[in-house]
N, C-alpha and C positions, 0 to 999 in steps of 0.2 A: 097458296104460295107466299102470302105473308107471314106466316108461322113458322115457313122454313128457315134453317139458318143459311146465311149466305156464304159464297167459298171464301169473302175474305175473313168472316169472321171466326169459321173453322181454322184457317190458317192461323189467325191471331191467337187462338186458345193453343194451337199445336207449339209456336214459337213460344208463348207464356211458359208452357209444360216444360220445353227443353230448357229454357232459362233459368227456372227454377232450380231443377236437376243440376246444371253446373254450377249454379251458386253455391251449392250445400242442400237442397232439398233431401229429404231423407230417403236415402237408398242402401237397402240390408241385401247382403249377400244372402244365397239360400245355406250358406256355410257358417254364418254369423246371425246368431237368435238371441232373443233377450230370455228365452224360456227354455233353453235347451235343456233335456235331462240330465242329469248327473253322469259322467263316465265312470270307468273303472270300476266296476260293479260285478261283472261275472266271474272274476277268479277268486283266489282265497288269500287270505290277509296274509302279508308279511310274518314271517314266524320270528317275532322280538328275541327270543330266547338264542338265536342263531344268525340274526344279522350281524353286519359289521357297518363299518363307515369308513368315508373318504374325506380327509381333511387336507387343508393347505393355504396357500396364498396367492395372491397375484401381485408380481413384482415388476419394476419399471424401469430400464437403465438408457443412458442416454440424453441428448438434449429434447428435453422437454417441448412438445408444440405447443405454440402461442395460441390462444381462444382468441375469438374477435371481439370488440365492444358492438353490442347491440345498440340501434338507434331509434327511439320509440318517440321521437319528437310527433310523429303523426298521429300518438294515442296517447293524449296526456294525462287522461285516468289511470293508465296503466304506469305511465313514467314516473307520477308522482308516489306509486308504491315503494319506489327504490331509493334509498338513501344515498347510494353510491352506483356507478357505472355497473350494468348489467354486462354479464359475460356469456358467450357462448359455454356448453359443457362438454367439446368434442374429448377434452383431457382434463381429469379431476384427479390429481393426487391424493392417494392416501398418507397413512402413518408409515414412516420406515421406510420410505421408497416402495410404497406399494402402490397400487392403483385401483381406483372406484369404478365401479359402473362396467366391469366384466360379468358376464353371465357364464355360468360355470354350469355345466351339467353332463349327466352319464348319458352314453349311449349302447343302448343292449336291447335284451328281449326280455320287455317284462309283461309279456302278455298272460302270464299264469298268474297274475295279482291283480288283487282289487286293493283300491286307494280309496280312501275317506275324503268326501267332497268338502272343500273349505268353507271355513265356518264363517268366514267374512269376505267380501270382494276385496281383489286388488282396488285400490283406490289412486287415480290421478286428478291433481287439481291445476285448474288453470287460474292463475292469481298473478298479477303484474304483467299479463301476456308473456307468462312462462309456464312451460308443464313442469309440473314438480311429482313425483321424482323425474329425472331424465331418463332412465332405463328401468322398465318393469319385465317381471316375469310370471306367468299365470299357467295354468295344468289346464289341458282341456277338459272342458264340460264346467270349468269354474270362472266365476264371474269377474269382468274387469267393469270399475266405474270411474266414468268421468265427469268431472262437474265443473263448472264456471262459476268462480269466485269473483270476477270482474264486472266493472258498470259498462261492459260492452259485450257485443255478441261477437261470437267465437265460432269456428268451424271447424269439426275434426273428420280428417279424410284420412282414413288407415288404408295404407296399401299393402296389397298383398300380392303373391305369384301364385296362391293357390285359390282364389275366390273368396276369401274371407275376409275382405275387406268392407268399409262402409264409408258415406260422405253425407256428413249430416250437421245441419246449423244447429248450435245451441245458444238461446238467449241469455242474458243476464238474470243469474237468478233463477235458470229454469231448472226443471228435473233432472238428476243425474242421466247420463245415458249409460246403458249398460248393457255389455255385449260379451256372449259366450262362441268358445271356439272348438270345432270339430276336431283341427288336424295339427299337428306339430307343424310349426314355422318360426325359424330364427335366422333374421328380425323380420317384423314387419316394422315400416315407418309410418309414423303417425304425424302429421302435420296440420297446420291450421293456414288455409287457404287465404285467410282475411289479413294474416299477419305473418311474412312469411319466414320470421325466425324462429317461430315457433315449431318445434317439433318433439317427440320423444320417440324412442324405439320401445318395441314390445316383442318378448321371446314368449312364444305358446310352446309348453312342452309336455309330453304326453305320457307323462308320470312325475311323482313329487320330487325327484332327484335334482333338483336346479337351485342356483343363489345366486344374487346379484351382489356383487362386492360392494361394502361400503366403505368408512373412514380407515378400519381397520385393515381393509385388504385382503381379510379371511374369507374361505369359506368352510361350511360342514355340512354333509350329505349324511344324512342318519338313517338307521333302521334298512340299511341296504341289503338285499338276499344276496349270498354269498355267491363268487361267479366271475367272470372275467369281463371288463366293462373297457371302454374308451371312455376318458374323462376328456372332456371340451371345453375349452374359454375362449369365447367370442367379445371381442371389443371395436367397436363401430369404425376407430379410426386405424385399429393393428389387425384387424382380421382373427384368423381363427388359429390356435393350437391344439393338437392333439395329444393324448400319451395313453398307452394301455395301464390300466390298475386293475390287479386282482384282491378281490375283498375275501378275505378268511371270515371263518366262523367269530363271531365276537371280537374281531381285531379291528383295530384302526389304522387305516390305510395313509401315509401320508404323500403327498404330491402337489409340486407347484409349478407355476409357469411365469417365465421370465418375457415380456413384452420389451422391444427397444423401440429406438425412433427409425430404426431403419424396416419395420415392419407395416407392409401396408395390405390392405382388404384385397 
C-alpha cells in the first residue's frame, strides 16, 4: 500500500496539468501542425501565357478612428524598447488617403490548379511586447513562424472557428514556433494571454491570390487564371467589402475599395 499514489497526489497532479494548460502549455489542434505536407500539388500549373492580374488600392474617407496608447508600465523590459508612446494599430493610414493592413483576396474555384509552396515562412516577431507585422496572410500548407525577441516570456493564443488554433508559451530567446494550416480562415485573432494589448490578425487563404496592403495602400494579384471572381477586402475595424471582377487573358483588371468611418465589421 505504501507504493500506491494517494488520492490527494493524483488530484494534485490533475490540477497541475489543468493549470499548465490554462497558462499556455503547448496545445496543438489536429488542423494545425508543425510538419504538414505542402498543399495545392494535385492540379495543373497556371498557364502564365494566358493569365491576367487584378490590381488596385484600398482607400479611406471620413474621420479617422483614434488608436489608443498602450501602457507597458508593468513590463519595463518592453517599455524601454520604445522611444515614444506605443499605440494600438487598429487604424494605420497609408499614403494619399489609402489604408494599410487590409487583406485583399480572390474568392473562386482554384481546385484545378497547383501552386508552388512558399520558399520562406511568413514571419511575426514579438519585440517590445508588440507583434509585428500587425496583419499577415499565409497560404494553406505554408509555414507561419512566430519568434520572441523580448527578454520576457510571451504566450501565443491563436483563436480559430475551425479548430486551427493553438495556445503555447514561448520563452525569451526560445526557438521559433512554426505552424501550418489546413483550411481557409479569415481572420484568426492571435493574442498574448500575458500581455493583453498584444494581438495580431492572421488570414489563411487556400490559394496564392491575396495581399496585405502596406504603406502605399496598393495590391497586385498576379498570374490569375482567366475567369470571374469575387474580389474581397477585409479590415479589422471596417469589416468586409466585395465586388465581382472578370479576369481576361493577359489583361490587367483594376478594382479598388473605399472604406469609411461608418463601416463596421
